The first five atom37 places (N, CA, C, CB, O) and aatype in JSON, in Angstrom:
{
  "aatype": [12, 9, 13, 4, 15, 11, 4, 11, 0, 14, 10, 18, 11, 18, 1, 11, 7, 7, 11, 7, 0, 10, 19, 11, 4, 13, 19, 6, 1, 9, 19, 6, 3, 8, 16, 3, 11, 11, 4, 6, 4, 14, 2, 4, 5, 15, 16, 13, 0, 1, 6, 16, 10, 9, 1, 7, 16, 14, 0, 18, 11, 12, 9, 7, 7, 11, 19, 12, 0, 11],
  "atom_mask": [
    [1, 1, 1, 1, 1],
    [1, 1, 1, 1, 1],
    [1, 1, 1, 1, 1],
    [1, 1, 1, 1, 1],
    [1, 1, 1, 1, 1],
    [1, 1, 1, 1, 1],
    [1, 1, 1, 1, 1],
    [1, 1, 1, 1, 1],
    [1, 1, 1, 1, 1],
    [1, 1, 1, 1, 1],
    [1, 1, 1, 1, 1],
    [1, 1, 1, 1, 1],
    [1, 1, 1, 1, 1],
    [1, 1, 1, 1, 1],
    [1, 1, 1, 1, 1],
    [1, 1, 1, 1, 1],
    [1, 1, 1, 0, 1],
    [1, 1, 1, 0, 1],
    [1, 1, 1, 1, 1],
    [1, 1, 1, 0, 1],
    [1, 1, 1, 1, 1],
    [1, 1, 1, 1, 1],
    [1, 1, 1, 1, 1],
    [1, 1, 1, 1, 1],
    [1, 1, 1, 1, 1],
    [1, 1, 1, 1, 1],
    [1, 1, 1, 1, 1],
    [1, 1, 1, 1, 1],
    [1, 1, 1, 1, 1],
    [1, 1, 1, 1, 1],
    [1, 1, 1, 1, 1],
    [1, 1, 1, 1, 1],
    [1, 1, 1, 1, 1],
    [1, 1, 1, 1, 1],
    [1, 1, 1, 1, 1],
    [1, 1, 1, 1, 1],
    [1, 1, 1, 1, 1],
    [1, 1, 1, 1, 1],
    [1, 1, 1, 1, 1],
    [1, 1, 1, 1, 1],
    [1, 1, 1, 1, 1],
    [1, 1, 1, 1, 1],
    [1, 1, 1, 1, 1],
    [1, 1, 1, 1, 1],
    [1, 1, 1, 1, 1],
    [1, 1, 1, 1, 1],
    [1, 1, 1, 1, 1],
    [1, 1, 1, 1, 1],
    [1, 1, 1, 1, 1],
    [1, 1, 1, 1, 1],
    [1, 1, 1, 1, 1],
    [1, 1, 1, 1, 1],
    [1, 1, 1, 1, 1],
    [1, 1, 1, 1, 1],
    [1, 1, 1, 1, 1],
    [1, 1, 1, 0, 1],
    [1, 1, 1, 1, 1],
    [1, 1, 1, 1, 1],
    [1, 1, 1, 1, 1],
    [1, 1, 1, 1, 1],
    [1, 1, 1, 1, 1],
    [1, 1, 1, 1, 1],
    [1, 1, 1, 1, 1],
    [1, 1, 1, 0, 1],
    [1, 1, 1, 0, 1],
    [1, 1, 1, 1, 1],
    [1, 1, 1, 1, 1],
    [1, 1, 1, 1, 1],
    [1, 1, 1, 1, 1],
    [1, 1, 1, 1, 1]
  ],
  "atom_positions": [
    [[17.06, -5.27, 11.05], [17.56, -6.62, 11.2], [16.59, -7.59, 10.51], [17.74, -6.99, 12.71], [15.38, -7.41, 10.6]],
    [[17.12, -8.57, 9.85], [16.31, -9.56, 9.14], [16.53, -10.93, 9.8], [16.68, -9.61, 7.63], [17.66, -11.35, 10.02]],
    [[15.41, -11.61, 10.11], [15.44, -12.89, 10.81], [14.77, -13.98, 9.98], [14.76, -12.78, 12.17], [13.93, -13.7, 9.13]],
    [[15.16, -15.23, 10.23], [14.51, -16.41, 9.65], [13.13, -16.57, 10.31], [15.39, -17.7, 9.83], [13.03, -16.53, 11.53]],
    [[12.08, -16.76, 9.51], [10.73, -16.94, 10.06], [10.58, -18.27, 10.8], [9.69, -16.85, 8.95], [9.81, -18.38, 11.75]],
    [[11.32, -19.27, 10.35], [11.19, -20.63, 10.89], [11.81, -20.75, 12.29], [11.85, -21.63, 9.95], [11.17, -21.23, 13.22]],
    [[13.07, -20.3, 12.44], [13.78, -20.51, 13.72], [14.17, -19.21, 14.42], [15.02, -21.33, 13.48], [14.76, -19.25, 15.5]],
    [[13.85, -18.07, 13.82], [14.12, -16.73, 14.4], [15.61, -16.37, 14.5], [13.51, -16.65, 15.78], [15.97, -15.45, 15.23]],
    [[16.47, -17.09, 13.77], [17.91, -16.77, 13.79], [18.16, -15.49, 12.99], [18.74, -17.95, 13.19], [17.53, -15.27, 11.96]],
    [[19.08, -14.62, 13.46], [19.4, -13.41, 12.7], [20.14, -13.76, 11.4], [20.25, -12.44, 13.56], [21.05, -14.6, 11.41]],
    [[19.76, -13.12, 10.3], [20.38, -13.38, 9.0], [21.23, -12.19, 8.56], [19.31, -13.68, 7.95], [22.42, -12.35, 8.26]],
    [[20.64, -11.01, 8.52], [21.34, -9.81, 8.07], [20.97, -8.61, 8.92], [21.03, -9.52, 6.6], [19.88, -8.53, 9.48]],
    [[21.92, -7.68, 9.01], [21.6, -6.32, 9.42], [21.6, -5.55, 8.11], [22.64, -5.72, 10.51], [22.61, -5.51, 7.41]],
    [[20.46, -4.92, 7.78], [20.24, -4.38, 6.44], [19.72, -2.95, 6.51], [19.25, -5.26, 5.67], [18.86, -2.63, 7.33]],
    [[20.25, -2.08, 5.65], [19.77, -0.7, 5.54], [18.64, -0.67, 4.52], [20.93, 0.28, 5.12], [18.87, -0.54, 3.32]],
    [[17.41, -0.79, 5.0], [16.24, -0.86, 4.12], [15.82, 0.54, 3.69], [15.07, -1.58, 4.82], [15.86, 1.48, 4.49]],
    [[15.42, 0.68, 2.43], [14.87, 1.94, 1.93], [13.38, 1.78, 1.74], [0.0, 0.0, 0.0], [12.93, 0.78, 1.18]],
    [[12.59, 2.73, 2.2], [11.14, 2.67, 2.04], [10.45, 1.95, 3.18], [0.0, 0.0, 0.0], [11.09, 1.41, 4.08]],
    [[9.11, 1.97, 3.12], [8.31, 1.43, 4.22], [7.62, 0.12, 3.88], [7.27, 2.43, 4.63], [7.03, -0.5, 4.76]],
    [[7.69, -0.32, 2.64], [6.97, -1.53, 2.21], [7.57, -2.81, 2.73], [0.0, 0.0, 0.0], [8.55, -2.81, 3.48]],
    [[6.97, -3.92, 2.31], [7.44, -5.25, 2.7], [8.83, -5.51, 2.11], [6.45, -6.34, 2.24], [9.2, -4.92, 1.1]],
    [[9.58, -6.4, 2.75], [10.91, -6.75, 2.27], [10.78, -7.78, 1.15], [11.79, -7.31, 3.44], [10.46, -8.94, 1.39]],
    [[11.04, -7.33, -0.08], [10.92, -8.19, -1.26], [12.3, -8.59, -1.76], [10.14, -7.48, -2.38], [12.51, -9.72, -2.2]],
    [[13.25, -7.65, -1.67], [14.62, -7.91, -2.14], [15.62, -7.21, -1.23], [14.79, -7.44, -3.6], [15.31, -6.21, -0.59]],
    [[16.83, -7.77, -1.18], [17.94, -7.18, -0.43], [19.07, -6.91, -1.41], [18.41, -8.1, 0.74], [19.59, -7.85, -2.02]],
    [[19.46, -5.66, -1.56], [20.63, -5.36, -2.37], [21.87, -5.69, -1.54], [20.64, -3.87, -2.83], [21.98, -5.28, -0.38]],
    [[22.81, -6.43, -2.14], [24.01, -6.9, -1.44], [24.79, -5.73, -0.84], [24.91, -7.71, -2.39], [25.33, -5.84, 0.26]],
    [[24.87, -4.6, -1.57], [25.65, -3.46, -1.1], [25.04, -2.79, 0.14], [25.78, -2.43, -2.21], [25.73, -2.03, 0.82]],
    [[23.77, -3.05, 0.45], [23.11, -2.46, 1.62], [23.18, -3.34, 2.86], [21.68, -2.16, 1.29], [22.74, -2.93, 3.93]],
    [[23.72, -4.55, 2.74], [23.85, -5.44, 3.9], [25.03, -4.97, 4.75], [24.05, -6.94, 3.45], [26.17, -4.91, 4.27]],
    [[24.75, -4.63, 6.01], [25.78, -4.11, 6.92], [26.5, -5.26, 7.61], [25.14, -3.17, 7.98], [27.73, -5.26, 7.68]],
    [[25.74, -6.24, 8.13], [26.31, -7.43, 8.78], [25.66, -8.67, 8.18], [26.1, -7.39, 10.33], [24.44, -8.73, 8.04]],
    [[26.47, -9.66, 7.83], [25.98, -10.91, 7.27], [26.23, -12.04, 8.27], [26.66, -11.23, 5.89], [27.38, -12.34, 8.58]],
    [[25.16, -12.66, 8.78], [25.29, -13.74, 9.76], [25.15, -15.12, 9.12], [24.23, -13.57, 10.85], [25.11, -16.12, 9.84]],
    [[25.07, -15.19, 7.78], [24.89, -16.48, 7.1], [26.24, -17.09, 6.73], [24.02, -16.3, 5.84], [27.22, -16.37, 6.53]],
    [[26.29, -18.41, 6.65], [27.49, -19.12, 6.22], [27.45, -19.33, 4.71], [27.63, -20.48, 6.96], [28.42, -19.04, 4.01]],
    [[26.32, -19.85, 4.21], [26.1, -20.02, 2.77], [25.14, -18.94, 2.31], [25.55, -21.44, 2.44], [24.27, -18.51, 3.07]],
    [[25.29, -18.5, 1.07], [24.4, -17.47, 0.53], [22.96, -17.96, 0.52], [24.84, -17.06, -0.88], [22.68, -19.07, 0.07]],
    [[22.06, -17.13, 1.0], [20.6, -17.37, 0.96], [20.15, -18.59, 1.75], [20.17, -17.53, -0.47], [19.1, -19.15, 1.46]],
    [[20.93, -19.01, 2.74], [20.56, -20.17, 3.55], [20.73, -19.82, 5.03], [21.41, -21.41, 3.18], [21.75, -19.26, 5.44]],
    [[19.72, -20.16, 5.83], [19.77, -19.9, 7.27], [20.87, -20.73, 7.92], [18.39, -20.21, 7.94], [20.95, -21.94, 7.67]],
    [[21.74, -20.11, 8.74], [22.84, -20.86, 9.37], [22.35, -21.82, 10.45], [23.84, -19.9, 9.97], [23.06, -22.76, 10.81]],
    [[21.14, -21.61, 10.97], [20.61, -22.42, 12.06], [19.8, -23.62, 11.56], [19.75, -21.57, 12.96], [20.07, -24.75, 11.95]],
    [[18.8, -23.38, 10.69], [17.91, -24.47, 10.25], [18.12, -24.86, 8.78], [16.45, -24.05, 10.45], [17.41, -25.74, 8.28]],
    [[19.06, -24.24, 8.1], [19.43, -24.54, 6.71], [18.28, -24.37, 5.7], [19.94, -25.96, 6.63], [18.35, -24.94, 4.61]],
    [[17.25, -23.6, 6.03], [16.18, -23.37, 5.05], [16.62, -22.25, 4.1], [14.84, -22.99, 5.76], [17.26, -21.29, 4.51]],
    [[16.27, -22.4, 2.82], [16.59, -21.39, 1.81], [15.57, -20.27, 1.92], [16.6, -22.01, 0.37], [14.36, -20.51, 1.86]],
    [[16.05, -19.02, 2.09], [15.13, -17.9, 2.27], [15.13, -16.91, 1.12], [15.46, -17.18, 3.54], [14.3, -16.0, 1.09]],
    [[16.07, -17.06, 0.15], [16.14, -16.11, -0.96], [16.85, -16.75, -2.15], [16.89, -14.83, -0.53], [17.42, -17.83, -2.06]],
    [[16.78, -16.02, -3.29], [17.49, -16.44, -4.5], [18.37, -15.3, -4.98], [16.49, -16.88, -5.62], [17.97, -14.14, -4.93]],
    [[19.58, -15.64, -5.45], [20.47, -14.62, -6.0], [19.95, -14.14, -7.35], [21.91, -15.15, -6.13], [19.5, -14.95, -8.15]],
    [[20.03, -12.84, -7.6], [19.58, -12.27, -8.86], [20.28, -10.94, -9.12], [18.04, -12.09, -8.87], [21.0, -10.43, -8.25]],
    [[20.08, -10.39, -10.3], [20.54, -9.05, -10.62], [19.31, -8.18, -10.83], [21.46, -9.05, -11.9], [18.43, -8.53, -11.6]],
    [[19.24, -7.05, -10.14], [18.15, -6.1, -10.31], [18.75, -4.8, -10.83], [17.35, -5.87, -8.97], [19.52, -4.14, -10.13]],
    [[18.39, -4.44, -12.06], [18.96, -3.28, -12.77], [20.49, -3.31, -12.74], [18.45, -1.96, -12.14], [21.14, -2.28, -12.57]],
    [[21.06, -4.5, -12.91], [22.52, -4.67, -12.96], [23.21, -4.71, -11.61], [0.0, 0.0, 0.0], [24.43, -4.82, -11.55]],
    [[22.45, -4.63, -10.53], [23.01, -4.65, -9.17], [22.74, -6.0, -8.51], [22.42, -3.49, -8.31], [21.6, -6.46, -8.52]],
    [[23.77, -6.66, -7.94], [23.55, -7.95, -7.26], [22.57, -7.79, -6.09], [24.89, -8.52, -6.75], [22.68, -6.86, -5.29]],
    [[21.62, -8.72, -6.01], [20.61, -8.66, -4.96], [20.13, -10.06, -4.62], [19.41, -7.77, -5.39], [20.38, -11.02, -5.35]],
    [[19.44, -10.17, -3.48], [18.78, -11.41, -3.08], [17.29, -11.16, -3.13], [19.25, -11.89, -1.65], [16.79, -10.24, -2.48]],
    [[16.57, -11.98, -3.88], [15.11, -11.86, -3.95], [14.52, -12.79, -2.91], [14.58, -12.2, -5.39], [14.72, -14.01, -2.97]],
    [[13.81, -12.23, -1.95], [13.29, -12.99, -0.82], [12.12, -13.88, -1.23], [12.86, -12.04, 0.3], [11.28, -13.48, -2.04]],
    [[12.06, -15.08, -0.65], [10.94, -15.99, -0.86], [9.88, -15.62, 0.17], [11.39, -17.52, -0.74], [10.17, -15.53, 1.36]],
    [[8.65, -15.41, -0.28], [7.57, -14.94, 0.58], [7.38, -15.79, 1.83], [0.0, 0.0, 0.0], [7.29, -17.01, 1.75]],
    [[7.32, -15.14, 3.0], [7.06, -15.82, 4.26], [8.26, -16.46, 4.92], [0.0, 0.0, 0.0], [8.14, -17.01, 6.01]],
    [[9.43, -16.42, 4.28], [10.62, -17.08, 4.84], [11.43, -16.18, 5.77], [11.51, -17.57, 3.72], [12.22, -16.67, 6.58]],
    [[11.24, -14.86, 5.66], [12.0, -13.92, 6.5], [11.06, -12.91, 7.14], [13.09, -13.2, 5.67], [9.95, -12.67, 6.65]],
    [[11.53, -12.31, 8.23], [10.81, -11.19, 8.83], [11.81, -10.09, 9.16], [10.03, -11.64, 10.11], [12.94, -10.36, 9.57]],
    [[11.38, -8.86, 8.98], [12.25, -7.71, 9.23], [11.74, -6.94, 10.45], [12.31, -6.78, 7.98], [10.54, -6.76, 10.63]],
    [[12.69, -6.48, 11.28], [12.33, -5.66, 12.44], [13.17, -4.4, 12.44], [12.53, -6.44, 13.77], [13.03, -3.57, 13.33]]
  ]
}
């Protein structure tokens, strides 16, 4: 589960690969999306990521310190 660091609101349920820090989220691995607008917290409206393509696959590149994964 991925949460907003600022207000602790749930953002995504995500199937993460590997043990490292959460740097990017591939759109196809998001199981549940709790956001209204892309890359914006539904509770405090802070931007937590940027849309990008990684090796041709749509993904969200996380902004450091804006999200926490559990």
